Structure formats: structure tokens, C-alpha cells
N, C-alpha and C positions, 0 to 999 in steps of 0.2 A: 102645657102650652106656654106658660110663663117662662119656664126654663128654656124652651125652644126659641122663643122670641129673643130672650136675652142672649142666647148663644149666637143666633143669627146676627144680632146687632153688633156684638163683640167681634164676630168673624168679619163682618163687613168693615168695621173700623180698623181691624188689624191689617186687612188686605189692601184697602184703598186709601188709608190715611197713615197709619203707623209705619207700615213697611216702606212706602215711598219716602217718608221722612227719614227713616234710618238709612236708606240707600243714598240719599243726598249727602248725609254726613260721612258715610263710609267712603263714597267716591271722592269727596272733598279732601279726605285725609289719606287717600291712597298712596301718596308720595310722602307721607309724614307731615309733621308740624312745619318743618322747614319748607316743604313744597307748598303747603297751604298758605303760609305767610308770604312766600315769594309770589304766589298768584294774586293775592289781594293787594300787594303794594305796587303792582304794575301801574305805570302812569295812567293808562287808559281806564283801568279799574278805579283808581282813586278819583279820576275825573268823573266817572259815572256815579260814584258814591256822592261826591260833592254836588253834582247836578241834581241827583235825586233828593238830597237833603234840602237844597235851596228851593226846588220846585214844591216839595211837600210843605216846607215852612210857609211859603207865600200862599199856597192854596189853603192850608188849614187856617191861617190868619184871616184870609178873605172870607172863607165860608163860616168862620166863627162869628164875624161881625154881621154878615148878611143873614146867616141862619138864626142868630139870636133876635135880630130885628124882625125877621119874617115870622118867627114863632110867637114873639110878643104881640105883634099886630094881629095875627090870626086868633090867638087864644084869648086876648084881653079886649079886643075891639070888634065892633060890627061895622062893615063898610061894603060899598059896592065893589064887586070884583073879588071878593074873598075866596069864593070857590075856584075862580080862575087862578089865583095865586097858589092855592093848594095844588092844583093840577100842574102848574109850571114847576113847582118844587119836586113833584114826582116824575117829571118828564125824563130826567137822566136815567131813571130805572127802566124805562121802556124803549129808549133809543140805544142802538148798538154803539159802543165806544168808537168803533171804526167809522161809523157814519158821522159821529160827532167830530172826529178828527178831520174827515173829508170836508165837512161843512166849513171848518176853519180854513182849510186850504183854499176852498172855493171863494171864501170871503177875503182872506188876507194874503193869498199866494201871489206870485208874480203875475199870473194871468187871471187873478180873482177880481171881484167887483171893486175892491179898494186897493188892488195891487199897484196900479200906476200912481195913485196919490201917495201911497207909502214909500214907493221907490223915489219919487220926486223929493220927498222930505227926508230921505235917508233912514227910514224906519224899517226894521226887519222884525217880522213877527213869526212867520212860518220858517221852519228849519233853524230856530233859535230859541233861547230861553222863554221869551214872551209867549210863543205858540205852545210850548210845553206846559207852561203855567196855565194858560187859558183852557187847554184840553183837560188838564188835571182838575181845575176848578169845576168844570162842567160835570165830570163823572163823579165827583165827590160832593157836589152841591147839596143833595138831600140829607146827608147823614146827621148834621147838627140839628137842623130844623125838625127833622122827623123824630128825633129823640126828645126834643123839648115840647113839641106841640101837645102830645097826649097828657104829659104831666102838668103843663100849665093849664090846660083845659080842666083837668081833674081838680086842681087847686082852686080854680075859680078866681074871682076878682076881689074877694072880701078883704084880704090883707092889704092890697093896694088901695082900695077905697078907704080903709081905716087910716092908712098913713096919710093920704091926701086930706082927709077930714081933719087930721091933727095939724095940718099946715105944712107938710113936707112937699117939696117941689116934685115934678114928674121925674127928673133925673135922679134926685135923692131917693125917691121911692123905688126906682128901678135898681139902683146900686145896692141899697140897704135892705130891700124887701124881696124883690123879684129874683135877683141873681142868687142870693143865699138859698132860696127855696128850691132852686133847680141846679145847684152846683154839681151834684153827682151825675145827673143826666147830661149836663153840659160836658163834663169830663168824658163821659162815655161816648158821646157823639164825636168829640174831638179825637178820641182814641181811634174810633172806627174810620173817621175821615183820614187820619194820618196813615193808618194801615193801608187803606185803599189807594191813597196818593202814592205811597212808595212802591206799591205792587202793580200799578196801572201799566198796561202794555198796549192795548189796541189803539186807543186814541193818540197816545204819545208816539207810537210807531209811525203813524200817518204824518203827524206834524213835525216830527223831529228830523227826518231825513236820514237818521242813523249815521251821523257823521262821527267817526271814531275819535274819541278824545275831546269832542265838543258838544254833541247833542245826544249822546247815548246815556240813558239812565240805566240803573242796575238790571232791570228785566231785559232791556234791549241788549246790554252787554253780555248777559247770559246766553241769549240766542246767538249772537255773533261768535262767541267763543265756542259754543257747541257746534255750530256749523263749520268752524275751522278745525274741528277735531281736537281742540284743546279742552279735553273733558275734565281734567282735574281743575283747571282754572274756572271753567264754567260752573262746576259743582261747588267750588269754593265761594264764588259770588252768590250762587243760589243758596248756600248754607247760611250766608249772612241774612238773606231775606227770610229763610226758615227760622232763624233765631229771632228775627223781628216778629214773625208770626207767633212764636211760642211766648214771647214776652207780652205781645198784644193779647193773647188768649188768657194769660195769667191776670193781667190787669182788667180784662173784660169780665172775668169771673168775679173779681173783687168788686168792680163797679156795679155789676148786675146785682150783687148782694146788697150793696148800699142803695142802689136804685130801687129795688123792691121794697126795702125798708121805708124809703122816702114816699113811695106810692101808697103804702099801707098807712103811713102817718097822715098823709094828706086826705086819704079816704076816711080815716077815723075822725079827722078834724072836720 
């Protein structure tokens, strides 16, 4: 039975994970290295890569600050509305990304609730970078906080209370005690947040307008190229996302190893 289960698991992995990944790289290199390079240096593709990196950088930075603050408040303090805050952190997991994108259109679009005000002041959110960033922040919001909360709760408040009793300020205690204790979990959360930000499709597709060379991210560019039967170019861009996934997987494995050591150390402490 054990051999059968292992064989089924390996077969499933080979058929639904490994084989599609191989096909992506094979199709990307169908016209050789020259064709691959020509596909990824197209101005529209470079624009999509640049927009993806900018949106991911802003989203990760925002979620890093808010996620750490939320996790610290939830794990280290008791306050009214704590359960509500936890529910709000988990909200993006239960809401479809397409619905999230549609909400931003209804709020900030030309016919939205704040559309007339934004137009009067020359502010563009939907079908521009701000809308893409807002949608990306929403779908990636839980990752940092959700990685930090269990570890911070397991570590308790003892180290912080000891630092405060020795005269350290709240900020110094946070920087020198709290952050070092959760550094690997924080890196793990940032890694997952960045991977999701770069690969997000649904919410970004709604708020971006898919304007070629302006508001297309890499996943959207893949769809457009494939629909135009530019298969080599589509798979070339997709292979870049696949490489990102492989790098993310390697880093994830390393951080999980360090993260597990950190949890065991805190439990032993």
C-alpha cells in the first residue's frame, strides 16, 4: 500500500506539475535561444516586466509594514476588536480576486462612487498603476501577517517584557528583540507575498484595462500573446514566471527549514 501511494503521488506530480513545466520551457525555446531573447526584449514585454516589478515592490513593501504591525498587535496585545482584525486579515483568502478588482472599479472608476471627485482633481486610479497596486495589495495582504502571528504567539511576551523592564523603549524593543526573533518567518512571508504579487491575474485583469505597453503585467501579457497566436513569445514570458516559481520554491524550502528550527527553539524556550 505504501508503494502504491508513493507511485500515485509521483505519477500525479509528473503529470500535472512536472510535465506542464517542461512544456513551458520547450515551447519557449522552440525557435532557439535567439527567438527566446527576441521575444522577451519586445517593448511591450519589457513594459510588462517593468510594471510587474514595480507593482510587486510597492505591494510587498506596503504589506510588510502593515503585516508586521498587525501581527505584532494581535500577538502581543489584547484589545477590543482583535477577532475582527484577524477576520479582516483573512478576508482576501475568501474573496475572489475578480470580485476584489470589480470593487475597486466600482469605487474609483469613472462611473464609481469616487470617480467624479478623482476626475475633477486629475487623479487616475483604475486602468493605471495605482489601481494595479491596490488590487495586488488586497490579494497579497494576508501572507506576511499570517506567517508572523503563529510564531509571535508561540514566543509569547516574555522577551519584550524583559527588555522593557531593563529600560528599553518600545521602538528599541521591537527592533532589537521582536524582529530578530521572527526574521525567518518574516522573510518567508515576504517571499510568498512577492510570488503572489508577480503572478496575480484576476484582480489585476479587471482594474488594468489590459492596455498594451501601459497596464499589462506579465500574466496579462502572456494571455494577450497567446490569444494572438504568438505562442513562442507567450511561452517565453511564461517561462520567466516559471523560473520565478522555481526560485521561490527553492527559497521557500530553505526558509521552511529555518522557520521550523525557529519554532522548535521558541517552543523549547
